[in-house]
C-alpha positions in Angstrom: 67.4 -3.6 28.1 69.1 -0.8 30.0 69.9 2.7 28.8 72.9 4.1 30.5 72.5 7.9 31.0 75.3 10.3 31.0 75.4 12.9 33.7 75.5 15.5 31.0 72.3 14.2 29.6 70.5 15.1 32.8 71.6 18.7 32.5 69.7 19.3 29.2 66.1 18.9 28.2 65.4 16.8 25.2 63.7 19.7 23.5 66.9 21.8 23.3 68.2 22.4 19.8 72.0 22.4 19.5 73.2 25.7 18.2 76.7 26.8 17.6 78.2 28.2 20.7 75.7 26.7 23.0 76.8 24.3 25.8 75.2 21.3 24.3 76.6 22.0 20.9 80.1 22.4 22.3 79.7 19.3 24.4 78.5 17.1 21.5 81.5 18.1 19.3 84.1 18.0 22.1 87.0 15.5 22.1 89.4 14.3 24.8 92.1 16.0 22.7 91.0 19.5 21.7 93.6 19.3 18.9 91.1 17.1 17.0 88.1 19.5 17.5 86.6 21.3 14.5 83.5 23.6 14.4 80.9 21.9 12.1 78.2 23.6 10.2 75.7 21.6 12.3 75.4 18.7 14.7 73.0 15.8 14.1 72.2 13.6 17.1 70.2 10.7 15.6 68.0 8.6 17.9 67.5 5.5 15.8 69.4 3.6 13.1 66.8 4.8 10.6 67.7 8.4 11.5 71.3 7.6 10.8 70.2 6.2 7.4 68.4 9.4 6.5 71.5 11.4 7.4 73.7 9.2 5.2 71.3 9.6 2.3 71.3 13.4 2.6 75.1 13.8 2.8 75.5 11.3 0.0 73.1 13.1 -2.3 74.6 16.5 -1.5 78.2 15.2 -1.2 78.6 17.0 2.1 81.6 16.2 4.3 80.6 14.7 7.7 82.1 13.1 10.7 81.0 10.3 13.1 81.8 10.5 16.8 81.5 7.7 19.2 83.6 8.4 22.3 85.8 11.2 20.9 89.1 9.8 22.3 90.9 9.9 18.9 93.5 12.5 18.4 93.7 12.8 14.6 92.1 16.0 13.4 89.3 15.4 10.9 88.9 11.7 11.8 85.8 12.2 14.1 85.4 15.9 13.5 84.4 18.0 10.5 83.4 21.5 9.2 80.4 19.8 7.6 77.8 17.7 9.4 78.9 16.3 12.8 77.0 13.1 13.6 77.0 12.3 17.3 76.1 8.8 18.4 75.4 10.0 21.9 71.9 8.6 21.9 72.9 5.0 21.2 73.4 4.1 24.9 71.5 0.8 25.5 73.2 -2.2 27.1 71.6 -5.6 26.9 73.0 -8.8 28.4 71.7 -12.0 26.9 72.3 -14.8 29.4 71.1 -17.5 26.9 73.7 -16.6 24.3 76.2 -15.2 26.7 76.6 -12.0 24.7 76.3 -8.3 25.5 74.8 -5.9 23.0 75.6 -2.2 23.5 75.3 1.1 21.7 78.2 2.9 20.2 77.5 6.2 22.1 78.9 4.6 25.3 82.3 4.7 26.9 83.8 1.4 28.1 83.5 2.2 31.8 79.8 2.7 31.3 79.4 -0.7 29.7 81.4 -2.3 32.5 79.3 -0.6 35.1 76.0 -1.8 33.5 77.1 -5.5 33.3 79.1 -5.8 36.5 76.0 -7.0 38.4 75.9 -10.1 36.2 79.5 -11.2 37.0 80.7 -10.6 33.5 82.8 -8.2 31.4 83.6 -7.7 27.8 86.9 -7.3 25.9 87.2 -3.5 25.9 89.2 -0.4 26.8 91.8 -0.3 29.6 91.3 3.3 30.8 88.4 5.7 31.3 87.0 8.1 28.6 87.5 5.8 25.6 84.5 5.1 23.4 83.4 1.7 22.4 83.1 2.4 18.6 86.6 3.5 17.8 88.4 0.8 19.8 86.3 -2.1 18.4 86.3 -0.9 14.7 90.1 -0.3 15.0 90.9 -3.8 16.3 91.3 -3.0 20.0 93.6 -4.2 22.8 92.2 -5.0 26.3 93.5 -6.1 29.7 92.3 -9.6 28.8 93.7 -9.7 25.3 96.3 -12.4 26.3 93.4 -14.6 27.2 90.8 -13.9 24.5 92.4 -11.9 21.7 91.8 -8.5 20.2 88.6 -6.6 21.0 87.3 -7.2 17.5 87.9 -10.9 17.9 85.2 -11.0 20.5 82.5 -9.4 18.3 79.7 -11.6 17.2 77.5 -9.0 15.4 77.4 -5.4 14.3 74.3 -3.3 13.7 75.4 -1.3 10.7 73.8 1.5 8.8 75.1 1.2 5.3 75.9 4.2 3.1 72.7 3.8 1.2 70.6 4.0 4.4 69.8 0.4 4.9 70.1 -1.0 8.4 71.6 -4.5 8.6 72.9 -6.9 11.2 76.3 -8.1 10.1 77.6 -11.5 11.3 80.0 -14.1 10.0 77.1 -16.0 8.7 75.2 -13.1 7.1 78.1 -11.5 5.3 81.5 -12.9 6.1 83.4 -10.3 3.9 81.7 -7.3 5.4 82.1 -8.8 8.9 85.8 -9.2 8.2 86.0 -5.5 7.0 84.3 -4.1 10.1 86.9 -5.8 12.3 89.6 -3.2 12.0 88.8 -1.1 8.9 87.0 1.6 11.0 84.3 3.6 9.3 84.8 2.7 5.7 81.6 0.7 5.3 78.9 2.7 7.1 78.0 3.7 10.7 77.9 1.1 13.4 75.2 1.8 16.0 75.3 -1.4 18.1 78.0 -4.0 18.8 77.4 -7.5 20.2 80.3 -9.2 22.0 80.9 -12.4 23.9 80.3 -12.1 27.6 83.3 -13.1 29.6 83.3 -14.3 33.3 84.5 -11.6 35.6 85.3 -11.7 39.3 87.7 -9.7 41.5 90.9 -8.7 39.9 94.3 -7.6 41.3 96.2 -4.6 40.0 96.7 -0.9 40.0 99.4 1.7 39.4 103.0 1.9 40.7 104.9 5.1 40.1 108.7 5.5 40.2 110.9 8.6 40.1 114.4 7.6 41.3 116.8 7.1 38.4 117.9 3.7 39.7 114.3 2.6 40.0 113.4 3.8 36.5 116.4 1.8 35.1 115.2 -1.2 37.0 111.7 -0.8 35.5 113.2 -1.1 32.0 114.8 -4.4 32.9 111.6 -5.7 34.7 109.4 -4.7 31.7 111.6 -6.6 29.3 111.8 -9.6 31.5 108.0 -9.6 31.9 107.5 -9.3 28.2 109.8 -12.1 27.3 109.4 -14.6 30.2 105.9 -14.3 31.7 103.5 -16.6 29.9 100.5 -16.5 32.3 97.7 -15.1 30.1 95.9 -13.6 33.0 98.8 -11.2 33.6 99.3 -7.9 31.7 101.1 -4.6 32.2 101.4 -1.2 30.7 104.8 0.5 31.4 104.6 4.3 30.9 107.8 6.3 30.5 106.7 9.8 31.2 107.9 13.4 31.7 105.7 15.5 34.0 106.3 18.8 35.7 110.0 18.9 34.7 110.9 15.4 35.9 110.9 11.9 34.5 108.2 9.6 35.9 107.7 6.0 35.2 104.4 4.3 36.0 103.5 0.6 35.6 99.9 -0.5 35.5 99.6 -4.1 36.7 96.7 -6.4 36.0 95.9 -9.9 37.0 92.6 -11.5 36.3 92.1 -13.1 39.7 92.0 -11.8 43.3 95.7 -12.6 43.7 98.5 -13.3 41.2 100.8 -16.3 41.7 104.1 -15.6 43.3 106.8 -14.3 41.0 104.6 -12.8 38.3 105.0 -9.2 39.3 107.7 -9.5 42.0 110.3 -7.6 39.9 108.0 -4.5 39.9 106.9 -4.8 43.5 110.5 -5.0 44.8 111.6 -1.8 43.1 111.4 1.3 45.4 108.4 3.4 44.4 107.0 6.8 45.2 103.4 5.7 45.0 101.5 2.4 44.9 97.8 1.8 44.7 97.8 -2.0 43.9 95.1 -4.0 45.5 92.4 -6.6 45.0 89.3 -4.9 43.6 86.5 -5.1 41.1 87.3 -4.9 37.4 85.3 -1.6 37.1 87.2 0.0 40.0 90.5 -0.9 38.4 89.4 0.8 35.2 88.1 3.9 37.0 91.4 4.2 39.0 93.3 5.2 36.0 93.5 9.0 35.7 93.2 9.0 31.9 90.7 11.9 31.8 93.0 14.2 33.8 94.2 15.8 30.6 90.7 16.1 29.0 90.4 19.2 26.8 94.2 19.7 26.4 95.9 19.2 23.0 97.2 15.7 22.4 98.5 13.5 19.5 99.0 9.7 19.4 101.5 7.8 17.2 102.3 4.1 17.2 105.3 1.9 16.6 105.0 -1.9 16.2 107.5 -3.9 18.3 108.6 -7.4 17.7 110.3 -7.8 21.1 110.7 -5.5 24.0 114.4 -5.7 24.8 116.3 -3.9 27.6 118.2 -1.9 25.0 115.0 -0.6 23.4 113.4 0.3 26.7 116.6 2.1 27.9 116.4 4.1 24.7 112.8 4.9 25.4 113.8 6.1 28.9 116.5 8.4 27.5 114.3 9.8 24.8 111.7 10.7 27.4 114.2 12.9 29.3 115.7 14.4 26.2 112.4 15.5 24.6 110.8 16.4 27.9 113.6 18.9 28.6 113.4 20.3 25.0 109.7 20.8 25.0 109.1 22.0 28.6 109.1 25.6 27.5 106.7 24.9 24.6 103.7 24.4 27.0 104.4 20.7 27.4 102.0 19.3 30.1 102.6 15.6 29.8 104.4 13.2 27.5 104.5 9.5 27.8 105.9 6.5 25.9 103.9 3.4 26.6 105.2 -0.2 26.3 102.3 -2.6 25.8 103.7 -6.2 25.7 101.4 -9.0 24.8 101.8 -12.8 24.5 102.7 -14.1 21.0 99.6 -16.2 21.2 97.0 -13.4 21.2 96.0 -13.9 17.6 95.4 -17.6 18.0 92.1 -17.1 19.8 90.4 -16.2 16.6 91.5 -18.0 13.5 89.3 -15.9 11.2 90.9 -13.1 9.2 90.3 -9.5 10.3 91.0 -6.2 8.6 93.5 -5.4 11.4 96.0 -6.8 11.6 96.6 -7.8 8.0 98.9 -10.6 9.1 98.1 -13.1 11.9 101.3 -15.1 11.4 103.3 -12.9 13.7 102.3 -10.7 16.7 103.6 -7.2 17.0 102.9 -5.6 20.3 101.9 -1.9 20.1 103.9 1.0 21.4 102.2 4.3 22.0 103.7 7.8 21.8 101.6 10.5 23.5 102.3 14.2 23.8 99.9 16.6 25.6 100.4 20.4 25.6 98.3 23.6 26.1 99.2 26.1 23.4 97.6 25.6 20.0 100.3 27.7 18.3 102.7 24.9 19.2 100.9 22.1 17.4 103.5 21.8 14.6 106.3 21.7 17.2 104.8 18.7 19.0 103.8 17.0 15.7 107.4 17.2 14.6 108.7 16.0 18.0 106.4 12.9 17.8 107.7 12.1 14.3 111.3 12.5 15.5 110.8 10.1 18.4 109.1 7.6 16.1 112.1 7.8 13.7 114.6 7.2 16.5 112.6 4.3 18.0 112.4 2.7 14.5 116.2 3.1 14.1 116.8 1.5 17.5 114.6 -1.5 16.7 116.2 -1.9 13.3 119.7 -1.8 14.8 118.7 -4.6 17.1 117.7 -6.7 14.2 114.0 -6.3 14.3 113.9 -5.6 10.6 110.4 -7.2 10.2 108.8 -4.1 11.8 109.2 -2.2 8.5 106.3 -4.2 7.0 104.4 -4.8 10.2 100.8 -3.7 10.6 100.3 -0.3 12.2 97.6 -0.1 14.8 95.0 2.3 13.3 93.9 3.7 16.7 97.5 5.0 17.4 98.6 5.8 13.8 98.9 9.5 12.9 96.5 11.0 10.2 99.0 10.9 7.3 100.0 7.2 7.7 99.7 5.5 4.3 96.7 3.2 4.2 98.9 0.4 2.9 100.8 0.5 6.2 97.5 0.0 8.1 95.7 -2.6 5.9 98.5 -4.0 3.9 97.7 -7.3 2.1 94.1 -7.0 3.1 93.5 -3.9 0.9 92.4 -5.8 -2.3 89.8 -7.7 -0.3 88.7 -4.5 1.5 88.4 -2.7 -1.8 86.0 -5.4 -3.0 83.9 -5.0 0.1 84.0 -1.2 -0.3 82.9 -1.5 -4.0 79.9 -3.6 -3.0 78.8 -1.8 0.1 79.7 1.8 -0.7 80.2 2.1 -4.5 79.7 5.9 -4.4 82.2 6.4 -1.6 79.8 8.1 0.7 82.0 7.2 3.7 84.8 8.8 1.9 83.2 12.1 2.8 84.1 11.3 6.4 87.6 11.3 7.9 89.8 8.3 8.7 92.1 5.9 6.9 90.1 5.7 3.7 89.9 2.7 1.4 89.7 4.1 -2.1 88.0 2.1 -4.9 88.0 4.9 -7.5 90.8 6.7 -9.3 90.9 10.0 -7.4 92.6 11.8 -10.2 90.0 11.0 -12.8 87.3 13.4 -11.7 85.2 10.6 -10.3 83.3 10.6 -7.0 85.5 11.3 -4.0 85.3 13.2 -0.7 84.7 16.6 -2.4 81.6 18.6 -1.7 80.3 18.6 -5.3 77.5 16.4 -6.5 77.3 15.0 -10.0 74.4 16.1 -12.1 73.4 14.7 -15.4 71.0 16.5 -17.7 68.7 14.3 -19.8 66.5 16.5 -21.9 65.1 19.1 -19.6 65.5 16.9 -16.5 68.4 17.2 -14.1 69.0 14.1 -12.0 71.3 14.1 -9.0 72.7 10.6 -8.5 74.0 9.2 -5.3 73.7 5.6 -4.1 70.1 4.5 -4.5 68.8 8.0 -4.0 67.6 10.3 -6.8 66.5 13.9 -6.7 64.8 15.5 -9.7 64.7 19.2 -10.5 63.5 21.1 -13.5 61.3 18.2 -14.6 59.5 19.5 -17.7 58.5 16.1 -19.0 55.5 14.3 -17.5 57.4 11.0 -17.8 59.6 10.1 -14.8 62.6 8.4 -16.4 63.4 6.3 -13.3 59.9 5.0 -12.9 59.9 4.0 -16.5 63.1 2.1 -16.2 62.2 0.6 -12.8 65.8 -0.5 -12.1 66.8 -3.0 -9.4 68.9 -1.1 -6.9 71.8 -2.8 -5.1 71.7 -5.6 -7.6 74.4 -7.6 -5.8 74.4 -11.2 -4.5 74.1 -10.0 -0.9 70.7 -8.3 -1.1 67.5 -9.9 0.1 66.6 -11.7 -3.1 63.1 -12.7 -1.7 62.2 -9.0 -1.9 64.5 -8.0 -4.7 64.7 -10.5 -7.6 66.3 -11.8 -9.8 68.2 -14.6 -8.1 71.8 -13.8 -9.2 73.7 -15.0 -6.1 77.3 -15.9 -6.5 79.2 -17.9 -3.8 81.0 -15.2 -1.7 84.6 -14.8 -2.7 84.3 -16.4 -6.1 84.7 -14.8 -9.5 87.5 -12.7 -8.2 89.3 -12.4 -11.6 86.3 -11.1 -13.5 85.4 -8.8 -10.6 89.0 -7.5 -10.7 88.6 -6.7 -14.4 85.4 -4.8 -13.7 87.1 -2.8 -11.0 90.0 -2.0 -13.3 87.5 -1.0 -16.0 85.6 1.2 -13.5 88.9 2.9 -12.5 90.4 3.4 -16.0 87.5 3.5 -18.3 88.7 0.8 -20.7 86.0 -1.1 -22.5 85.8 -4.9 -22.0 83.4 -7.6 -22.8 83.3 -10.6 -20.4 81.5 -13.7 -21.8 79.4 -11.4 -24.0 79.1 -8.8 -21.2 80.0 -5.3 -22.6 81.9 -2.9 -20.4 81.3 0.4 -22.3 83.8 3.3 -22.5 82.7 6.3 -20.5 85.2 9.1 -20.4 83.7 10.6 -17.3 84.4 7.5 -15.1 81.2 8.1 -13.2 80.3 5.6 -10.5 76.8 4.7 -11.5 76.4 1.3 -13.1 73.5 0.1 -15.3 73.4 -3.6 -16.0 71.6 -4.9 -19.1 71.2 -8.7 -19.1 69.9 -11.1 -21.7 70.3 -8.9 -24.7 70.8 -12.0 -26.9 67.4 -13.3 -25.8 65.5 -10.4 -27.4 63.6 -11.6 -30.5 63.8 -8.1 -32.1 67.3 -8.3 -33.5 66.9 -5.0 -35.3 65.8 -3.4 -32.1 69.0 -4.8 -30.3 71.2 -3.4 -33.1 69.5 0.0 -32.8 69.9 -0.1 -29.0 73.7 -0.7 -29.3 74.1 2.0 -32.0 72.2 4.5 -29.8 74.2 3.5 -26.7 77.6 4.0 -28.4 76.4 7.3 -30.0 75.1 8.5 -26.6 78.4 8.0 -24.9 80.2 9.6 -27.8 77.9 12.7 -27.5 77.9 12.8 -23.7 81.5 11.9 -22.7 81.2 13.4 -19.2 78.1 11.5 -18.0 78.9 9.6 -14.7 77.6 6.3 -16.0 78.7 2.8 -16.7 76.7 0.4 -18.9 77.5 -3.3 -18.4 75.9 -5.5 -21.0 75.9 -9.3 -20.2 75.2 -11.3 -23.3 76.2 -14.1 -25.5 78.0 -12.5 -28.5 75.7 -13.6 -31.3 76.4 -12.4 -34.9 74.0 -9.4 -34.9 75.5 -8.2 -31.6 79.2 -8.8 -32.5 78.8 -6.8 -35.7 77.9 -3.8 -33.7 80.5 -4.3 -31.0 83.5 -4.8 -33.3 84.6 -1.2 -33.1 87.8 0.4 -31.8 86.4 1.5 -28.5 85.1 -1.9 -27.5 87.2 -4.8 -26.3 85.6 -8.3 -26.3 86.4 -10.8 -23.6 85.3 -14.3 -22.7 84.4 -15.5 -19.3 85.3 -19.0 -20.3 88.9 -17.8 -20.4 88.9 -17.5 -16.6 89.7 -20.8 -15.0 87.1 -21.9 -12.4 89.6 -23.9 -10.4 90.2 -21.2 -7.7 86.4 -20.8 -7.3 86.0 -24.5 -6.9 88.8 -24.6 -4.2 87.2 -21.6 -2.4 83.8 -23.4 -2.4 85.3 -26.6 -1.0 87.3 -24.7 1.6 84.3 -22.6 2.7 82.0 -25.7 2.8 84.3 -27.7 5.0 84.9 -24.7 7.3 81.2 -24.4 7.7 81.0 -28.1 8.6 83.8 -27.6 11.1 81.8 -25.0 12.9 78.9 -27.4 13.2 81.1 -30.3 14.3 84.3 -29.5 16.1 85.6 -32.9 15.1 86.1 -31.6 11.6 88.9 -29.2 12.2 91.0 -29.3 9.1 88.7 -27.5 6.5 90.3 -27.8 3.1 92.8 -30.4 4.3 89.9 -32.7 5.0 88.4 -32.0 1.6 91.6 -32.6 -0.3 92.5 -35.7 1.8 89.1 -37.2 1.4 89.3 -36.5 -2.4 92.7 -38.3 -2.6 91.4 -41.2 -0.6 88.3 -41.6 -2.7 89.9 -41.3 -6.2 93.2 -43.0 -5.6 94.0 -45.8 -8.1 92.9 -49.3 -7.1 95.7 -51.8 -6.0 95.9 -55.5 -5.4 95.6 -54.8 -1.6 92.9 -52.2 -2.0 90.9 -53.0 -5.1 88.0 -50.7 -4.3 86.8 -48.3 -7.0 86.1 -44.6 -6.2 82.3 -45.3 -6.1 82.9 -48.1 -3.6 85.2 -45.9 -1.4 82.7 -43.0 -1.4 80.3 -44.5 1.2 83.3 -45.0 3.5 84.3 -41.4 3.3 80.7 -40.3 4.2 80.9 -42.2 7.5 84.2 -40.7 8.6 84.4 -38.2 11.5 87.1 -35.7 10.6 90.8 -36.3 9.7 91.5 -38.9 12.4 88.9 -41.1 10.9 90.4 -40.6 7.5 93.9 -41.4 8.9 92.6 -44.5 10.5 90.8 -45.6 7.3 93.8 -44.9 5.2 96.4 -46.5 7.5 94.2 -49.6 7.8 94.7 -50.2 4.0 98.4 -51.0 4.6 98.8 -52.1 8.2 98.7 -55.8 7.2 101.7 -55.4 4.9 105.2 -56.4 5.9 107.3 -53.7 7.5 104.3 -51.4 7.8 104.9 -50.3 11.3 108.7 -49.9 10.8 108.1 -47.7 7.8 105.5 -45.5 9.4 107.6 -45.1 12.6 110.6 -44.2 10.6 108.8 -41.5 8.7 107.5 -40.2 12.0 110.9 -40.2 13.7 112.9 -38.7 10.8 114.0 -35.1 11.4 114.6 -34.6 7.7 112.5 -36.5 5.1 114.2 -39.2 3.0 113.5 -40.7 -0.4 111.9 -44.1 -0.8 115.2 -45.7 -1.6 116.9 -44.2 1.4 114.1 -45.3 3.7 114.5 -48.8 2.4 118.3 -48.6 2.8 117.9 -47.4 6.4 115.5 -50.3 7.3 117.5 -52.9 5.4 114.6 -53.8 3.1 113.8 -53.6 -0.6 112.6 -50.3 -2.2 109.5 -52.0 -3.6 108.5 -53.0 -0.1 108.5 -49.4 1.1 106.6 -48.3 -2.1 104.1 -51.1 -1.6 103.1 -49.7 1.8 103.1 -46.1 0.8 100.9 -46.5 -2.3 97.9 -47.1 -0.2 98.6 -44.0 1.9 98.6 -41.3 -0.7 95.6 -39.5 0.9 97.8 -38.5 3.8 101.4 -39.0 2.6 103.0 -37.5 -0.5 104.5 -40.4 -2.4 107.1 -39.1 -4.9 107.2 -40.2 -8.5 110.8 -41.3 -8.2 112.5 -43.7 -5.8 115.8 -41.9 -5.5 115.3 -38.2 -5.8 112.1 -36.7 -4.2 111.3 -37.1 -0.6 108.4 -38.7 1.3 106.5 -36.0 3.1 103.1 -35.6 4.9 100.2 -34.0 2.9 98.3 -32.6 5.8 98.4 -29.0 7.2 97.5 -30.2 10.7 100.8 -29.3 12.5 103.2 -32.1 11.8 104.4 -32.2 15.3 100.9 -33.1 16.6 100.3 -35.7 13.9 103.7 -37.4 14.3 103.3 -37.3 18.1 100.0 -39.2 17.8 101.5 -41.6 15.3 104.5 -42.4 17.5 102.3 -42.9 20.6 100.1 -45.2 18.6 103.2 -47.2 17.5 104.2 -47.7 21.2 100.9 -48.6 22.8 99.0 -50.2 19.9 101.6 -52.1 17.8 104.1 -53.5 20.3 107.8 -54.1 20.5 107.9 -57.2 18.3 106.2 -55.4 15.4 108.5 -52.4 15.8 111.7 -54.4 15.4 114.8 -52.7 16.6 113.3 -49.3 17.2 113.7 -48.6 20.9 110.8 -47.5 23.1 113.0 -45.0 24.9 113.9 -43.2 21.7 110.3 -43.1 20.6 109.1 -42.0 24.0 111.7 -39.2 24.1 110.8 -38.1 20.6 107.1 -38.3 21.3 107.5 -36.0 24.3 109.5 -33.5 22.3 106.9 -33.5 19.5 104.1 -33.0 22.1 105.9 -30.0 23.6 106.5 -28.4 20.2 103.0 -29.0 19.1 101.3 -27.3 22.1 103.8 -24.4 21.9 102.8 -23.5 18.4 99.9 -21.1 17.7 98.1 -23.2 15.1 94.3 -23.2 15.5 94.2 -27.0 15.1 96.1 -27.7 18.3 93.2 -27.4 20.7 91.0 -29.8 18.8 93.9 -32.3 18.6 94.4 -32.0 22.4 90.7 -32.6 23.0 90.7 -35.5 20.5 88.2 -37.6 18.6 87.7 -41.3 18.8 89.4 -43.7 16.4 87.3 -45.6 14.0 86.2 -48.9 15.5 87.2 -50.9 12.5 90.9 -50.0 13.0 91.1 -51.5 16.4 90.6 -55.3 15.8 93.4 -55.3 13.3 96.0 -54.2 15.9 96.4 -57.0 18.5 94.3 -59.4 20.4 93.5 -59.2 24.1 96.1 -60.3 26.6 99.1 -59.2 24.5 102.1 -57.9 26.4 105.6 -56.5 25.7 108.1 -54.1 27.0 111.5 -52.4 26.6 114.3 -50.7 28.6 114.4 -47.0 29.3 117.6 -45.4 30.5 117.1 -43.3 33.6 118.8 -40.4 31.9 116.1 -40.5 29.3 113.5 -40.1 32.0 115.0 -36.7 32.6 114.8 -35.8 28.9 111.1 -36.8 28.8 110.5 -34.9 32.0 111.8 -31.6 30.5 109.7 -32.0 27.4 106.6 -32.8 29.6 107.3 -29.7 31.7 107.4 -27.6 28.5 104.1 -29.0 27.3 102.5 -28.5 30.7 103.5 -24.8 30.8 102.2 -24.2 27.3 98.9 -26.0 28.0 98.4 -24.1 31.2 99.1 -20.8 29.5 97.0 -21.3 26.3 94.4 -23.9 27.3 94.0 -23.7 31.1 90.5 -25.2 31.0 91.9 -28.5 29.8 93.8 -28.9 33.1 91.0 -27.8 35.5 90.0 -31.4 36.4 93.3 -32.9 35.3 94.8 -35.4 37.8 98.6 -35.1 38.3 100.1 -38.5 39.2 102.4 -38.8 42.2 104.3 -41.7 40.9 102.9 -44.1 43.6 100.4 -45.5 41.0 101.9 -48.7 39.8 100.0 -48.8 36.5 98.4 -46.5 34.1 95.3 -47.6 32.2 94.3 -46.4 28.7 90.8 -47.4 27.7 90.4 -48.6 24.1 89.0 -47.8 21.6 90.0 -44.1 22.1 91.9 -41.5 20.1 95.5 -40.8 20.6 94.6 -37.2 21.6 97.3 -34.8 22.8 95.9 -34.5 26.3 95.8 -38.3 26.7 99.4 -38.6 25.5 100.4 -35.8 27.9 98.7 -37.6 30.8 100.5 -40.9 30.1 103.9 -39.4 29.6 103.3 -37.4 32.9 102.7 -40.7 34.6 105.8 -42.3 33.1 107.9 -39.4 34.4 106.3 -39.3 37.8 106.6 -43.1 38.2 110.2 -43.2 37.1 111.2 -40.4 39.4 109.3 -42.0 42.3 111.1 -45.3 41.8 114.5 -43.7 41.6 113.9 -41.7 44.7 112.5 -44.7 46.5 115.5 -46.8 45.6 117.9 -44.2 46.9 116.0 -43.7 50.1 116.1 -47.4 50.8 119.8 -47.6 50.0 119.2 -50.0 47.1 121.5 -50.1 44.1 119.7 -48.2 41.4 119.7 -49.7 38.0 120.6 -47.4 35.1 117.6 -48.7 33.4 113.8 -49.0 34.0 111.6 -51.5 32.2 108.4 -50.1 30.6 105.9 -52.8 29.8 102.5 -52.5 28.2 99.8 -55.0 27.6 96.4 -55.0 26.1 93.7 -56.8 28.1 90.1 -57.4 27.4 88.3 -57.5 24.1 86.3 -55.0 21.9 85.0 -52.0 23.7 86.5 -53.4 27.0 90.1 -53.4 25.9 92.7 -51.5 27.9 96.3 -50.8 27.4 98.0 -51.1 30.8 101.4 -49.4 31.2 103.7 -50.7 34.0 107.1 -49.3 34.9 109.6 -51.1 37.1 113.4 -51.6 37.7 115.1 -53.4 34.8 116.6 -56.2 37.0 117.9 -58.1 34.0 120.0 -55.2 32.8 121.0 -54.4 36.4 122.3 -57.9 36.9 124.3 -57.7 33.7 
């Protein structure tokens, strides 16, 4: 464990007390942008997470506004500053590298360059900030973009654990395993759920890098940078390369700077040539350490001046958009030069469209992972505080004009795109930041912070309570409830009693179970009432609605009583129907209803969970009570969620199981499908087979084996694989020249993986799986070629199948689906599928037109580029054939994995091109066809498919 000291720490003794106006006080509340500074009533610098917990308990009880500051690089006033209690995380400065787990744990009082400096000695880095002066907390909790985002994803994607102080003061370690929903919320939802004091991230290998800054001032050069930036954003797919293009106005002149980064000592030729060839006024690009590259950026040059950020999501960086950026820089720079403008910059930050594929799990930011929107940053820096409103309006005007430009270009999807919270201005609607994730985040908020303690701090706040109802919000007033002569201040799990005249302590008498949720430590805090995470969403939604609007409901005998005050405190009474004293139960209900009628402003909810027996129902059948039945809520969604989560957990333990719910549903269909003459097994007899399967490919093998002996099986399966548009059963039969019942006979046994329509003529035959269809069909076609043979495929040409297989391979690896990598790596086929294919010594072949070699070559090149960009480790030891190898061996039994198909197709292309060139070089007459033959030799585990490519002399002689 290493504690990283700040130079400022050494200037002050630990015994100094921060007082307003003192140097240490001013330093602890200072921000990179003085526009976001506020003078607090006091500064708290906790030294431990327990100290943080005590602070949260105090501000929660007293309802005191507060702020939490990590690095202080945010520009929004009130987000990390306050006039109340300013909590500085300065003391959380430890850095710990765990070599065994390859993780780095560090405190949230650090800045990124301090973390990089501490771990540089180990040859590693983490996914963090790109310039100096930026704190680790804000970047990570806001999502975060890094120099290596193209390779590894967002900053939050790399987090494995958070040390969190919850609003009630508890200190917990939050991981995907310990609390998946809270873990999801912490990845992008900022400070809504407590105060993070430590972050654990994956350690990434780090050597020398290449990069630095190039500055341009000549108008021709600036115009060329716009073109080069657009070209880089749209054409460069090397994930190790990244840029920031800054269109600035400084000291009365436009200035464009480009920060180049390549995660290796030297970039490949051509990656940055467009920028390097533009005449520049200053260049400091070199091979250097990662830390020195970060430190070379003069981001702290404007420290203490006034600055605001604003962001714009960009779908595509076009030359037209960047030219508009260039023009706006000059226009607004000239307008604001007399308003104390020091520096303005518009920053293009292009990223690859694959950055969100590195982490398939959902995160609070961005709320959609189906489309990548690169961030664009607007930054103004000025000196005169009286001009704050002028620059605020200028930023809004630029944003409006940039949106208009993007919309005019057809990028209409940016209207609903996620806004990066670390760039968004303070009044950005929360819906624009968290979007479709808001309902899930509200559920997390309701559970973790039901009294909205974190609502007392600034930021993009997730509200769970009707703010207009007088319920708890970010005001400074506490709620007090007078019971007899005793006043109880209620906040979270904390109680403070004043004016206690009675010798009886009400709370000690009641002895309630605090934090009575399914996430608590039930070993120390019974009863065991755990629900599977994510289930019971409909009843929970009704409870939230009730809490917000005050309507009475009864769920499965559980009474939700009317309380006009809409207070946030919830008391749960369970098992009322089990009380033997029925008269006492009736009196309790009567007193309860009378109490709420007499005290309508009490901040209390009473939730009674009970079977509605006669003596209870009679008391509840009143106007202000609504009865509901939990049995009216279908459990189907909960069952689906449980199955999906269970198979996802299995997939993490065994990477061969990559299809989560797909595997669950497919196995279910395979197990319970009706018995047929060809497959008479009952569900109980099929169940043992499913338990021995290894993932989807085992299921496919088991399922396909049920029909492979039937007539026309291979023709039917190959046709389904080759069709660009699905056909009905009747049309498939017509296409193959066979009877409809013969197609149906084959498909009936395949309903676990193929959707078989109920009619022969209308509905279409489609695949059931969600594994990308291109990948599945690619493997199926390849299996048809190398395993089944020409004579079983009938008139289907090898050349057509090879070309289609290559196209499917390219399309599969180019998509961003998380299942592609496991498919490339592959899993072995079930042994029992192999003997039914062909015996040893079998051989066959077919002609391939030379022109089709070129088509296959283009598809293989596409696949190679995509694999190299997205999965470079799979090609580290990959052998690239020269074409001189006369044969290519495929050992059986093995899976038809993507990388194996790629290797074989690569050999076919290399061999074909080699033979064509050799024939031309020797002056031989080149046949327009090549002959691809394949044979299976050996038996059992020693079987090989041997591919052989030669000139088709028979066709040549014709």
